VOPAGU-2260 file (C-alpha; in pm, 1 decimal, decimal comma):
REM VOPAGU-2260
SITE   aa  ch    i         X         Y         Z
SITE  MET   A    0    4780,8    5115,2     204,3
SITE  LYS   A    1    4612,5    5113,8    -114,4
SITE  SER   A    2    4619,6    4736,2    -100,9
SITE  PHE   A    3    4473,4    4742,1     261,2
SITE  LEU   A    4    4220,1    4968,6     140,1
SITE  THR   A    5    4116,5    4769,9    -158,5
SITE  VAL   A    6    4116,0    4452,3      59,0
SITE  ALA   A    7    3875,7    4627,1     308,7
SITE  VAL   A    8    3663,5    4745,1       5,3
SITE  LEU   A    9    3597,6    4392,6    -115,3
SITE  PHE   A   10    3579,9    4245,4     242,5
SITE  LEU   A   11    3259,7    4471,2     282,3
SITE  PHE   A   12    3127,6    4428,9     -70,6
SITE  ALA   A   13    3119,8    4036,7     -26,9
SITE  LYS   A   14    2971,6    4096,1     311,3
SITE  CYS   A   15    2683,3    4279,0     172,2
SITE  CYS   A   16    2688,9    4059,6    -154,1
SITE  THR   A   17    2648,5    3744,9      56,9
SITE  PRO   A   18    2270,6    3616,2     157,5
SITE  GLN   A   19    2259,8    3655,8     554,6
SITE  THR   A   20    2206,7    3342,0     741,5
SITE  ILE   A   21    1896,9    3332,3    1013,9
SITE  PRO   A   22    2043,2    3380,3    1378,1
SITE  THR   A   23    1989,5    3035,1    1489,8
SITE  ASP   A   24    1764,8    3207,3    1736,6
SITE  SER   A   25    1531,9    3304,3    1477,0
SITE  ILE   A   26    1486,6    3015,4    1305,8
SITE  TYR   A   27    1117,9    2833,1    1317,1
SITE  LEU   A   28     945,5    3197,8    1392,4
SITE  ALA   A   29    1196,5    3225,7    1668,0
SITE  GLN   A   30    1025,8    2915,3    1856,7
SITE  THR   A   31    1228,3    2739,0    2151,0
SITE  PRO   A   32    1242,0    2383,2    1939,8
SITE  PRO   A   33    1092,1    2097,5    2106,9
SITE  GLY   A   34    1275,7    1808,3    2251,9
SITE  TYR   A   35    1134,6    1437,5    2218,3
SITE  THR   A   36     806,5    1517,5    2327,3
SITE  ALA   A   37     560,0    1708,6    2049,0
SITE  LYS   A   38     414,9    2053,2    2126,1
SITE  VAL   A   39     239,0    2316,6    1957,8
SITE  PHE   A   40     423,3    2511,6    1693,4
SITE  ALA   A   41     209,6    2823,4    1720,1
SITE  LEU   A   42      35,4    3002,8    1440,3
SITE  PRO   A   43    -243,0    3231,0    1427,6
SITE  VAL   A   44    -570,9    3074,8    1466,4
SITE  ILE   A   45    -855,6    3343,1    1322,9
SITE  GLY   A   46   -1236,4    3249,7    1363,0
SITE  THR   A   47   -1300,5    2884,3    1236,0
SITE  MET   A   48   -1008,1    2900,5    1009,7
SITE  ARG   A   49    -722,1    2674,9    1171,5
SITE  PRO   A   50    -351,6    2609,9    1058,5
SITE  VAL   A   51    -372,9    2219,5    1026,3
SITE  GLU   A   52    -241,2    1962,7     778,0
SITE  ARG   A   53     108,9    2018,2     610,4
SITE  ILE   A   54     381,3    2315,1     628,6
SITE  THR   A   55     681,7    2318,2     387,0
SITE  ILE   A   56    1007,9    2537,1     492,9
SITE  SER   A   57    1240,5    2674,4     195,8
SITE  SER   A   58    1584,8    2527,3     166,4
SITE  ASP   A   59    1743,2    2813,2     304,2
SITE  GLY   A   60    1474,5    2839,4     608,9
SITE  LYS   A   61    1392,5    3170,6     581,4
SITE  GLU   A   62    1014,5    3106,4     432,2
SITE  ILE   A   63     776,6    2909,3     651,5
SITE  TYR   A   64     440,0    2799,4     406,6
SITE  TYR   A   65     189,1    2659,1     582,3
SITE  CYS   A   66    -220,0    2611,7     495,4
SITE  GLU   A   67    -557,3    2715,5     703,6
SITE  ILE   A   68    -911,0    2571,0     637,3
SITE  ASP   A   69   -1216,4    2604,6     793,8
SITE  THR   A   70   -1326,9    2256,3     874,4
SITE  TYR   A   71   -1323,4    1904,5     740,0
SITE  PRO   A   72   -1418,1    1881,0     429,1
SITE  ALA   A   73   -1294,6    2223,0     361,4
SITE  ASN   A   74   -1517,6    2502,7     245,2
SITE  VAL   A   75   -1247,5    2755,3     257,3
SITE  GLN   A   76    -872,6    2681,7     202,2
SITE  ARG   A   77    -585,1    2920,8     169,6
SITE  ILE   A   78    -168,5    2877,6     163,7
SITE  LYS   A   79     -17,9    3138,6     358,9
SITE  TYR   A   80     357,1    3238,4     470,3
SITE  TYR   A   81     571,5    3379,8     673,6
SITE  LYS   A   82     920,9    3536,6     532,0
SITE  TYR   A   83    1213,6    3595,2     717,5
SITE  LEU   A   84    1314,3    3963,2     562,6
SITE  ASN   A   85    1552,7    4278,0     718,6
SITE  ASN   A   86    1626,6    4040,2    1017,0
SITE  ARG   A   87    1292,1    3977,1    1118,3
SITE  TRP   A   88    1020,6    3723,7    1040,1
SITE  GLN   A   89     711,7    3923,1     866,0
SITE  GLY   A   90     362,5    3786,7     789,7
SITE  PRO   A   91     176,1    3585,9     741,6
SITE  PHE   A   92      80,7    3683,9     372,7
SITE  VAL   A   93    -182,7    3485,5     175,3
SITE  VAL   A   94     -13,0    3303,0    -119,6
SITE  PHE   A   95    -305,1    3135,4    -273,7
SITE  GLU   A   96    -688,9    3100,9    -217,0
SITE  GLY   A   97    -832,1    2769,3    -264,4
SITE  PHE   A   98    -548,1    2515,4    -221,3
SITE  MET   A   99    -406,3    2368,3      57,4
SITE  ASN   A  100     -95,9    2144,1     159,6
SITE  PRO   A  101     227,1    2329,3      11,1
SITE  ALA   A  102     518,6    2147,6     -64,5
SITE  LEU   A  103     830,8    2253,4    -272,4
SITE  SER   A  104    1006,8    2134,4    -508,3
SITE  VAL   A  105    1413,4    2044,7    -423,0
SITE  ASN   A  106    1527,7    2368,6    -550,8
SITE  ASP   A  107    1251,2    2566,7    -405,5
SITE  SER   A  108    1145,3    2707,6    -755,1
SITE  VAL   A  109     831,2    2529,9    -774,9
SITE  MET   A  110     515,4    2498,9    -543,9
SITE  TYR   A  111     304,8    2186,1    -513,9
SITE  MET   A  112     -53,5    2175,8    -376,6
SITE  GLU   A  113    -421,6    2061,1    -431,3
SITE  THR   A  114    -752,5    2195,2    -434,6
SITE  ASN   A  115    -969,4    1980,0    -225,3
SITE  VAL   A  116   -1348,7    1996,1    -314,4
SITE  ASN   A  117   -1555,8    1741,4    -116,5
SITE  THR   A  118   -1267,9    1534,6     -38,7
SITE  PHE   A  119   -1175,8    1485,6    -372,1
SITE  ALA   A  120    -801,8    1611,4    -380,8
SITE  THR   A  121    -655,4    1725,1    -707,1
SITE  ALA   A  122    -285,5    1816,5    -729,0
SITE  TYR   A  123    -139,2    2116,3    -873,8
SITE  TYR   A  124     192,5    2289,4    -923,9
SITE  SER   A  125     304,4    2666,8    -940,2
SITE  VAL   A  126     646,4    2842,8   -1073,5
SITE  ARG   A  127     819,2    3089,1    -872,8
SITE  ASN   A  128     859,7    3431,8   -1072,3
SITE  SER   A  129     992,6    3782,3   -1018,7
SITE  THR   A  130     663,7    3868,9    -875,3
SITE  GLY   A  131     572,4    3566,3    -657,5
SITE  TRP   A  132     417,3    3269,9    -785,1
SITE  SER   A  133     232,8    3172,8   -1123,2
SITE  THR   A  134    -112,7    3058,0   -1119,3
SITE  PRO   A  135    -139,2    2707,8   -1018,2
SITE  VAL   A  136    -222,9    2405,5   -1268,3
SITE  ARG   A  137    -304,0    2053,7   -1253,6
SITE  CYS   A  138     -25,4    1820,3   -1205,4
SITE  LEU   A  139    -245,0    1561,6   -1399,9
SITE  SER   A  140    -440,5    1576,0   -1686,8
SITE  THR   A  141    -673,8    1272,0   -1562,7
SITE  ASN   A  142    -927,3    1272,6   -1307,2
SITE  GLN   A  143    -752,7    1011,3   -1075,9
SITE  TRP   A  144    -736,4    1149,8    -673,8
SITE  THR   A  145    -414,4    1262,0    -569,1
SITE  HIS   A  146    -271,3    1373,3    -256,9
SITE  TYR   A  147      28,1    1534,4    -126,4
SITE  TYR   A  148     201,6    1559,3    -405,0
SITE  GLN   A  149     621,0    1553,0    -382,3
SITE  GLU   A  150     960,5    1569,7    -580,2
SITE  THR   A  151    1265,3    1356,3    -443,7
SITE  ASN   A  152    1628,1    1441,7    -564,9
SITE  LEU   A  153    1619,0    1139,3    -773,8
SITE  LYS   A  154    1333,7    1305,4    -988,5
SITE  ASN   A  155    1036,7    1076,0    -857,2
SITE  TYR   A  156     704,4    1209,9    -766,7
SITE  TYR   A  157     522,2    1046,9    -521,8
SITE  MET   A  158     154,2    1100,8    -415,8
SITE  SER   A  159    -158,2     902,9    -261,6
SITE  ALA   A  160    -380,1     817,8    -526,4
SITE  GLU   A  161    -724,3     653,0    -556,6
SITE  TYR   A  162    -641,1     313,8    -777,2
SITE  THR   A  163    -948,0     166,2    -957,4
SITE  GLY   A  164   -1077,7    -121,2    -826,3
SITE  LEU   A  165    -870,5     -90,1    -463,4
SITE  PRO   A  166   -1083,3     -14,7    -176,2
SITE  SER   A  167    -863,7     250,8     -53,9
SITE  ARG   A  168    -628,7     509,0     -47,8
SITE  ASP   A  169    -232,5     398,2    -139,2
SITE  LEU   A  170      56,7     549,9    -185,1
SITE  GLY   A  171     225,3     584,5    -551,4
SITE  CYS   A  172     513,8     712,1    -747,4
SITE  ARG   A  173     563,7     881,0   -1032,6
SITE  GLN   A  174     834,3     885,3   -1298,3
SITE  ILE   A  175     816,5    1186,4   -1517,6
SITE  ASN   A  176    1154,6    1158,8   -1687,8
SITE  GLY   A  177    1100,1     769,4   -1733,4
SITE  SER   A  178     962,3     621,8   -1999,5
SITE  ASP   A  179     638,9     541,4   -1792,8
SITE  THR   A  180     468,2     829,7   -1660,7
SITE  SER   A  181     169,6     593,0   -1501,7
SITE  ILE   A  182     168,2     638,8   -1099,8
SITE  LYS   A  183     302,2     279,4    -971,3
SITE  ASN   A  184     150,2     206,7    -658,3
SITE  LEU   A  185     387,9     121,8    -376,8
SITE  GLY   A  186     184,5    -202,0    -290,2
SITE  LYS   A  187     230,3    -407,7      30,6
SITE  PRO   A  188     362,6    -343,3     247,2
SITE  VAL   A  189     362,8      -4,2     291,9
SITE  ASN   A  190     -53,8       6,5     122,3
SITE  THR   A  191    -270,4    -159,1     341,1
SITE  THR   A  192    -698,7    -222,2     318,9
SITE  MET   A  193    -674,9     104,5     516,7
SITE  ASP   A  194    -595,8     432,0     403,2
SITE  GLU   A  195    -248,2     516,8     342,0
SITE  ASN   A  196    -301,4     877,0     298,8
SITE  ASP   A  197    -102,4    1195,4     414,4
SITE  PHE   A  198     246,0    1136,9     403,6
SITE  PHE   A  199     602,3    1281,2     345,5
SITE  ILE   A  200     924,1    1132,6     146,7
SITE  ALA   A  201    1272,2    1168,1     213,6
SITE  ARG   A  202    1446,9    1361,7     -64,8
SITE  ASP   A  203    1694,4    1087,7     -90,8
SITE  GLU   A  204    1359,3     841,5     -38,9
SITE  SER   A  205    1525,7     650,0     215,7
SITE  TYR   A  206    1183,6     660,8     378,2
SITE  ILE   A  207     876,1     734,5     373,4
SITE  ILE   A  208     639,3     858,1     741,3
SITE  HIS   A  209     273,6     829,6     636,3
SITE  ALA   A  210     -39,0     837,1     785,3
SITE  ARG   A  211    -257,6     534,4     837,2
SITE  SER   A  212    -656,0     504,3     885,3
SITE  SER   A  213   -1002,5     402,1     854,1
SITE  SER   A  214   -1329,3     505,4     892,7
SITE  SER   A  215   -1325,6     315,9    1215,8
SITE  VAL   A  216    -987,6     400,5    1352,3
SITE  ALA   A  217    -844,7     713,0    1434,9
SITE  GLY   A  218    -504,4     778,9    1222,4
SITE  ASP   A  219    -128,4     766,6    1350,2
SITE  LEU   A  220     191,3     796,8    1173,8
SITE  TYR   A  221     397,9     523,1    1033,0
SITE  ILE   A  222     767,7     490,5     915,7
SITE  SER   A  223     881,1     279,4     620,9
SITE  TYR   A  224    1240,9     231,0     535,4
SITE  LYS   A  225    1369,3     193,9     139,0
SITE  LYS   A  226    1514,9    -148,7     101,7
SITE  ALA   A  227    1826,8    -232,0     -96,8
SITE  ASN   A  228    1611,2    -383,1    -376,1
SITE  GLY   A  229    1404,6     -71,9    -404,7
SITE  LYS   A  230    1078,4    -216,1    -228,5
SITE  TRP   A  231     962,6     -71,3      77,6
SITE  THR   A  232     970,5    -223,1     463,6
SITE  ASN   A  233     681,3    -277,3     667,6
SITE  SER   A  234     575,0      23,5     828,2
SITE  LYS   A  235     634,1      63,6    1205,7
SITE  SER   A  236     418,2     323,5    1395,7
SITE  LEU   A  237     634,6     608,7    1492,5
SITE  GLY   A  238     492,6     511,9    1864,1
SITE  PRO   A  239     390,4     752,5    2175,2
SITE  GLN   A  240     664,0    1021,7    2111,6
SITE  VAL   A  241     403,6    1094,5    1770,2
SITE  ASN   A  242     117,9     892,8    1812,2
SITE  ILE   A  243    -137,4     942,8    2106,2
SITE  SER   A  244    -382,6     646,0    2156,4
SITE  GLY   A  245    -812,6     674,3    2144,7
SITE  ALA   A  246   -1004,2     966,7    1903,7
SITE  SER   A  247    -656,8    1121,5    1775,5
SITE  TRP   A  248    -557,3    1165,0    1464,6
SITE  GLU   A  249    -220,9    1215,6    1350,3
SITE  PHE   A  250    -164,9    1348,9    1047,1
SITE  GLY   A  251     -10,2    1607,6     804,8
SITE  CYS   A  252     335,6    1500,9     849,0
SITE  TYR   A  253     647,1    1708,4     721,9
SITE  VAL   A  254    1047,9    1655,5     813,3
SITE  THR   A  255    1266,5    1942,1     819,7
SITE  SER   A  256    1600,1    1908,7     600,1
SITE  ASP   A  257    1812,7    1784,8     887,5
SITE  ASN   A  258    1580,6    1518,6     948,5
SITE  LYS   A  259    1577,1    1650,8    1327,1
SITE  TYR   A  260    1197,8    1784,2    1377,0
SITE  LEU   A  261     899,8    1654,4    1203,8
SITE  PHE   A  262     575,4    1867,1    1206,8
SITE  PHE   A  263     234,8    1748,9    1190,8
SITE  THR   A  264    -110,9    1818,0    1305,7
SITE  ARG   A  265    -292,8    1635,4    1580,8
SITE  GLY   A  266    -660,8    1653,4    1639,4
SITE  GLY   A  267    -922,6    1506,4    1798,9
SITE  ASN   A  268   -1309,1    1480,7    1798,6
SITE  SER   A  269   -1353,7    1865,7    1819,4
SITE  TRP   A  270   -1220,6    2102,7    1572,9
SITE  SER   A  271   -1080,0    2371,0    1828,5
SITE  SER   A  272    -833,3    2059,6    1913,3
SITE  TYR   A  273    -647,9    2039,2    1576,0
SITE  SER   A  274    -301,1    2240,9    1606,6
SITE  ILE   A  275      50,3    2156,5    1369,0
SITE  TYR   A  276     261,3    2010,9    1646,0
SITE  TRP   A  277     645,7    1978,8    1604,3
SITE  VAL   A  278     868,1    1685,6    1794,6
SITE  ARG   A  279    1249,6    1611,8    1770,0
SITE  ILE   A  280    1231,6    1297,8    1501,8
SITE  ASP   A  281    1603,5    1229,9    1401,2
SITE  ASN   A  282    1670,2     974,4    1718,1
SITE  LEU   A  283    1331,0     816,9    1607,7
SITE  ILE   A  284    1408,5     750,6    1276,7
SITE  ASP   A  285    1707,4     589,1    1311,9
SITE  SER   A  286    1638,8     396,9    1628,6
SITE  LEU   A  287    1305,4     235,3    1446,6
SITE  LYS   A  288    1501,5     123,1    1136,6
SITE  HIS   A  289    1708,6    -125,2    1351,7
SITE  THR   A  290    1422,3    -251,7    1562,2
SITE  ASN   A  291    1252,1    -564,7    1471,1
SITE  PHE   A  292     978,0    -553,7    1184,5
SITE  LEU   A  293     677,1    -752,1    1179,4
SITE  PRO   A  294     684,4   -1022,1     916,9
SITE  TYR   A  295     386,9    -965,5     710,9
SITE  LEU   A  296     171,2   -1155,4     426,5
SITE  ASN   A  297     325,4   -1083,9     127,8
SITE  ASN   A  298      91,6   -1324,2     -78,8
SITE  GLN   A  299    -238,2   -1522,6     -20,5
SITE  ILE   A  300    -191,6   -1899,9     -11,9
SITE  PRO   A  301    -512,6   -2006,2    -249,0
SITE  ASP   A  302    -749,7   -2238,2    -179,8
SITE  GLN   A  303    -677,9   -2621,7    -246,7
SITE  THR   A  304    -827,7   -2948,5    -356,5
SITE  ASP   A  305    -737,2   -3275,0    -371,6
SITE  THR   A  306    -948,0   -3595,1    -386,9
SITE  VAL   A  307    -997,4   -3874,6    -157,0
SITE  GLY   A  308    -773,6   -4161,6    -185,1
SITE  ARG   A  309    -525,1   -3960,6    -349,7
SITE  PRO   A  310    -187,0   -3827,6    -174,9
SITE  PHE   A  311    -206,3   -3469,5    -147,3
SITE  SER   A  312     118,6   -3251,1     -84,4
SITE  PHE   A  313     113,1   -2882,2     -57,6
SITE  THR   A  314     448,0   -2641,7      12,8
SITE  ILE   A  315     392,1   -2289,0      94,3
SITE  PRO   A  316     598,5   -2063,6    -125,7
SITE  ASP   A  317     880,4   -1874,1      -5,0
SITE  SER   A  318     719,3   -1539,9    -145,2
SITE  THR   A  319     375,8   -1601,9     106,2
SITE  PHE   A  320     554,4   -1467,1     405,8
SITE  ILE   A  321     812,3   -1187,6     420,2
SITE  ASP   A  322    1006,3   -1062,5     683,2
SITE  ASP   A  323    1207,7    -736,4     673,3
SITE  ASP   A  324    1516,8    -861,8     900,9
SITE  GLY   A  325    1556,8   -1174,7     649,3
SITE  ASN   A  326    1272,7   -1466,5     590,5
SITE  ASN   A  327    1558,7   -1731,2     773,5
SITE  THR   A  328    1488,3   -1579,9    1105,2
SITE  LEU   A  329    1097,1   -1727,3    1027,9
SITE  THR   A  330     974,7   -2080,4    1183,6
SITE  PHE   A  331     644,5   -2194,3    1081,9
SITE  SER   A  332     366,5   -2395,4    1232,2
SITE  ALA   A  333      10,1   -2510,1    1112,9
SITE  THR   A  334    -348,6   -2551,1    1271,9
SITE  GLN   A  335    -650,2   -2574,9    1163,4
SITE  GLY   A  336    -818,3   -2219,5    1158,2
SITE  SER   A  337   -1026,7   -2281,5    1487,2
SITE  GLY   A  338    -674,8   -2338,4    1631,4
SITE  SER   A  339    -717,5   -2700,6    1703,9
SITE  ALA   A  340    -499,4   -2980,3    1565,8
SITE  LEU   A  341    -477,7   -3069,9    1210,0
SITE  PRO   A  342    -715,1   -3376,3    1091,4
SITE  SER   A  343    -504,5   -3682,4    1196,8
SITE  TRP   A  344    -441,4   -3787,5     788,1
SITE  LEU   A  345    -259,8   -3438,9     756,0
SITE  VAL   A  346      89,9   -3354,0     877,0
SITE  PHE   A  347     262,4   -3023,4     850,7
SITE  ASN   A  348     653,1   -3040,4     823,3
SITE  PRO   A  349     765,0   -2673,9     968,3
SITE  VAL   A  350    1139,9   -2704,1     789,1
SITE  THR   A  351     977,6   -2783,9     489,6
SITE  ARG   A  352     663,4   -2557,1     504,7
SITE  THR   A  353     513,4   -2899,2     332,1
SITE  PHE   A  354     174,4   -3008,2     442,5
SITE  SER   A  355     115,1   -3399,0     322,5
SITE  GLY   A  356    -119,5   -3693,0     346,1
SITE  THR   A  357    -412,6   -3868,3     217,0
SITE  PRO   A  358    -755,0   -3770,2     249,1
SITE  THR   A  359    -998,2   -4031,4     381,6
SITE  SER   A  360   -1333,6   -3828,4     259,6
SITE  ILE   A  361   -1509,8   -3578,6     124,0
SITE  GLY   A  362   -1501,6   -3228,4     282,5
SITE  SER   A  363   -1340,8   -2874,7     371,4
SITE  VAL   A  364   -1060,3   -2807,9     613,0
SITE  TRP   A  365    -991,7   -2466,8     696,4
SITE  ILE   A  366    -622,9   -2457,7     743,4
SITE  LYS   A  367    -400,3   -2163,9     967,9
SITE  ALA   A  368     -66,8   -2153,5     848,7
SITE  VAL   A  369     175,3   -1917,5    1090,8
SITE  ALA   A  370     496,1   -1745,6    1050,1
SITE  THR   A  371     701,2   -1637,8    1355,8
SITE  ASP   A  372    1012,3   -1413,9    1343,2
SITE  SER   A  373    1325,5   -1442,4    1594,0
SITE  ALA   A  374    1114,3   -1164,2    1855,9
SITE  ASN   A  375     813,9   -1453,3    1828,7
SITE  ALA   A  376     615,4   -1165,4    1609,3
SITE  GLN   A  377     387,5   -1366,7    1432,6
SITE  VAL   A  378     169,5   -1344,6    1099,9
SITE  PRO   A  379     -88,1   -1598,0    1015,1
SITE  CYS   A  380    -247,2   -1740,5     648,5
SITE  TYR   A  381    -571,4   -1894,2     623,6
SITE  PHE   A  382    -693,2   -2103,0     292,7
SITE  VAL   A  383    -905,5   -2386,9     246,7
SITE  LEU   A  384    -830,0   -2718,7     143,8
SITE  ASN   A  385   -1130,9   -2865,7       0,1
SITE  ILE   A  386   -1200,1   -3284,2     -47,6
SITE  VAL   A  387   -1394,0   -3428,9    -324,7
SITE  ASN   A  388   -1465,7   -3783,0    -430,8
SITE  HIS   A  389   -1229,9   -3982,4    -663,6
SITE  ILE   A  390   -1220,8   -3833,1   -1010,2
SITE  SER   A  391   -1093,5   -4063,9   -1291,3
SITE  VAL   A  392    -939,9   -3875,6   -1602,0
SITE  ARG   A  393    -860,9   -4111,1   -1861,3
SITE  LYS   A  394    -718,6   -4057,8   -2202,2
SITE  ILE   A  395    -951,4   -4242,7   -2463,3
SITE  ASP   A  396    -738,0   -4182,2   -2756,9
SITE  GLU   A  397    -328,1   -4149,3   -2850,8
SITE  ASN   A  398    -367,6   -3970,5   -3129,4
SITE  THR   A  399    -321,3   -3582,1   -3119,0
SITE  PRO   A  400    -643,3   -3415,0   -3196,9
SITE  GLY   A  401    -677,8   -3065,8   -3396,2
SITE  SER   A  402    -760,0   -2847,1   -3156,2
SITE  PHE   A  403    -929,1   -2764,2   -2789,1
SITE  LYS   A  404   -1244,0   -2889,8   -2808,0
SITE  LEU   A  405   -1531,2   -2931,9   -2456,8
SITE  PHE   A  406   -1817,2   -3167,0   -2561,2
SITE  GLN   A  407   -2134,2   -3164,2   -2426,9
SITE  ASN   A  408   -2163,3   -3408,0   -2123,6
SITE  TYR   A  409   -2343,8   -3740,7   -2166,0
SITE  PRO   A  410   -2611,8   -3841,8   -1983,3
SITE  ASN   A  411   -2786,4   -3491,6   -1976,5
SITE  PRO   A  412   -3009,2   -3494,4   -1731,3
SITE  PHE   A  413   -2838,6   -3742,6   -1518,1
SITE  ASN   A  414   -2812,8   -3894,4   -1172,0
SITE  PRO   A  415   -2608,6   -3921,9    -993,0
SITE  VAL   A  416   -2288,9   -3967,8   -1296,1
SITE  THR   A  417   -2236,3   -3814,0   -1574,0
SITE  ASN   A  418   -1924,9   -3830,0   -1839,5
SITE  ILE   A  419   -1716,2   -3543,9   -2010,6
SITE  LYS   A  420   -1505,4   -3581,1   -2283,0
SITE  PHE   A  421   -1235,1   -3285,0   -2421,8
SITE  ASN   A  422    -981,0   -3265,8   -2662,1
SITE  VAL   A  423    -632,8   -3139,4   -2583,5
SITE  PRO   A  424    -394,1   -3044,7   -2926,7
SITE  LYS   A  425     -60,0   -2981,6   -2736,8
SITE  SER   A  426      43,4   -3048,5   -2394,0
SITE  GLY   A  427     -20,7   -2829,9   -2089,3
SITE  TYR   A  428    -172,8   -2736,8   -1798,0
SITE  VAL   A  429    -563,2   -2777,5   -1805,4
SITE  SER   A  430    -845,1   -2670,0   -1532,1
SITE  MET   A  431   -1181,0   -2819,0   -1517,5
SITE  LYS   A  432   -1421,0   -2657,1   -1256,3
SITE  VAL   A  433   -1852,3   -2688,9   -1200,8
SITE  PHE   A  434   -1992,1   -2439,6   -1059,4
SITE  ASP   A  435   -2352,4   -2319,8    -989,4
SITE  LEU   A  436   -2571,9   -2064,6   -1134,4
SITE  LEU   A  437   -2469,0   -1770,4    -865,4
SITE  GLY   A  438   -2112,2   -1853,4    -998,1
SITE  ARG   A  439   -2004,3   -2042,6    -657,5
SITE  GLU   A  440   -1755,2   -2333,0    -742,4
SITE  VAL   A  441   -1858,9   -2634,8    -647,9
SITE  ALA   A  442   -1654,6   -2911,8    -764,2
SITE  ASP   A  443   -1272,6   -2910,4    -912,1
SITE  LEU   A  444   -1283,0   -3220,5   -1165,0
SITE  LEU   A  445    -921,5   -3111,2   -1265,5
SITE  ASN   A  446    -623,5   -2901,2   -1194,4
SITE  ARG   A  447    -299,1   -3057,6   -1385,3
SITE  ASN   A  448     -89,5   -3091,2   -1685,1
SITE  LEU   A  449    -160,8   -3347,2   -1985,8
SITE  ASN   A  450     -20,3   -3432,5   -2260,2
SITE  SER   A  451    -200,3   -3418,1   -2612,6
SITE  GLY   A  452    -489,9   -3635,2   -2666,9
SITE  PHE   A  453    -847,9   -3732,6   -2619,2
SITE  TYR   A  454   -1015,0   -3727,7   -2269,4
SITE  SER   A  455   -1291,2   -3869,5   -2109,7
SITE  ILE   A  456   -1386,1   -3735,2   -1702,1
SITE  ASP   A  457   -1693,2   -3822,7   -1501,6
SITE  PHE   A  458   -1880,4   -3606,9   -1252,6
SITE  ASP   A  459   -2032,2   -3793,2    -962,2
SITE  ALA   A  460   -2297,9   -3543,2    -830,5
SITE  LYS   A  461   -2437,7   -3797,3    -585,5
SITE  ASN   A  462   -2384,1   -3513,8    -266,9
SITE  TYR   A  463   -2538,4   -3225,5    -492,0
SITE  SER   A  464   -2894,3   -3131,6    -507,8
SITE  SER   A  465   -3096,3   -3106,7    -848,8
SITE  GLY   A  466   -3035,7   -2804,7   -1056,2
SITE  ILE   A  467   -2833,8   -2648,1   -1347,7
SITE  TYR   A  468   -2464,5   -2659,6   -1302,8
SITE  ILE   A  469   -2197,3   -2515,8   -1532,2
SITE  TYR   A  470   -1845,8   -2715,0   -1631,6
SITE  SER   A  471   -1572,5   -2511,1   -1742,2
SITE  ILE   A  472   -1244,4   -2592,4   -1909,5
SITE  LYS   A  473    -920,9   -2358,2   -1918,9
SITE  THR   A  474    -586,0   -2396,0   -2048,2
SITE  GLU   A  475    -338,4   -2115,1   -2105,9
SITE  SER   A  476    -498,6   -2064,2   -2501,2
SITE  PHE   A  477    -877,6   -2187,1   -2465,8
SITE  ILE   A  478   -1142,6   -2136,1   -2250,1
SITE  ASP   A  479   -1516,8   -2300,0   -2273,8
SITE  SER   A  480   -1812,3   -2329,7   -2047,4
SITE  LYS   A  481   -2148,1   -2566,2   -2101,9
SITE  LYS   A  482   -2431,9   -2624,4   -1917,1
SITE  MET   A  483   -2576,1   -3005,7   -1742,0
SITE  VAL   A  484   -2860,1   -3074,7   -1536,1
SITE  VAL   A  485   -2849,8   -3310,8   -1222,4
SITE  LEU   A  486   -3225,3   -3442,6   -1218,9
SITE  LYS   A  487   -3314,1   -3660,7    -877,6
């Protein structure tokens, strides 16, 4: 009997001390979960304040954080939360004033957020303590625009950011525990010339769901999957299950820890139309991973230059087009940029991806190279082939000069031909180009490897107008430029 009582007491003690899980019908504020059609996730609307942007849910499901703002860009922004306590949901309570877009760390001990002033987002973090949360502190010391800061199981930190010299907001990764703590742009194909802005990254980094928009196009949600080589696949739209066509924005994404439900903000042209929605997403995450990926342009083909009467040959590099289904699925074709056939002297071999032929006259050919995958999805790349006059490069001395040197052309002024001499002390690649005073390239005189020696090259300006031009030489270790005058 004593033994039985002891076991009973231990059982009751364990039951009292074991954290209680939320009953199934009480999860997610006791709202009925959606199917595969999105519906509003009901949160209180107070005056002009609307619950929008991103929410986040604690690992045990007992805390739901969200933000409310008054408009875009926000004048008033705050983070609120509900807590499941004493067998019921309580709240909402205000956690932070002046902040928005909460995200919890892997173990729920840190909350990431941002303050957004005049559309300039700055990431902050707060640490959970005995009284709630600490005063938010900036995540980065730089003034770089940072948005939707998130942590993964791999202890990488992702965010969307503005990068110097780039025209749009892109997704990036910061490796705090590594030797490099700078934000690394994820690059193509996830990032495009459009804004890749709000996003959610899976804890295991297996996928990213992100918004994509521009000033003229409403935002939609896309998904990209991480490949074995650490790069990302070409993003796919989540389609009509999530995205509504027309003037409707879908953004502010968050996926539950079981990858079952996607929460996101949807709205149109009126502020009152903005709400947080949720939809079952697990089937879509899996199915889109196994449907056709569109091929994409990875590296732009540079403009090419050749001379009249000299055989031309150019092979499209392997890295130009990428198909995440496997590059062996791609076939190739080429036309002029207008869609008409290539000039009669120029042939394209689709098997070797090689252009070849001998130009018959000066001018420019606008070329369109197209890669097509097995599902007949296509991606083009446009480039220009410039055909210039025949240029003769002569080696005038077999001795080896002591240094690189570019001489003044002679005669100068000239009409129409002048001669340019230069020294090459060691074998290597040499480029010589002619520019007008606006910096536009007008002639490519030389673009190849040369052995060491003393050289001479002629420039024929019969097809150029009178004026001042700049000729420039470039090697791996030497650059120089000089002026010359065409006088007709």
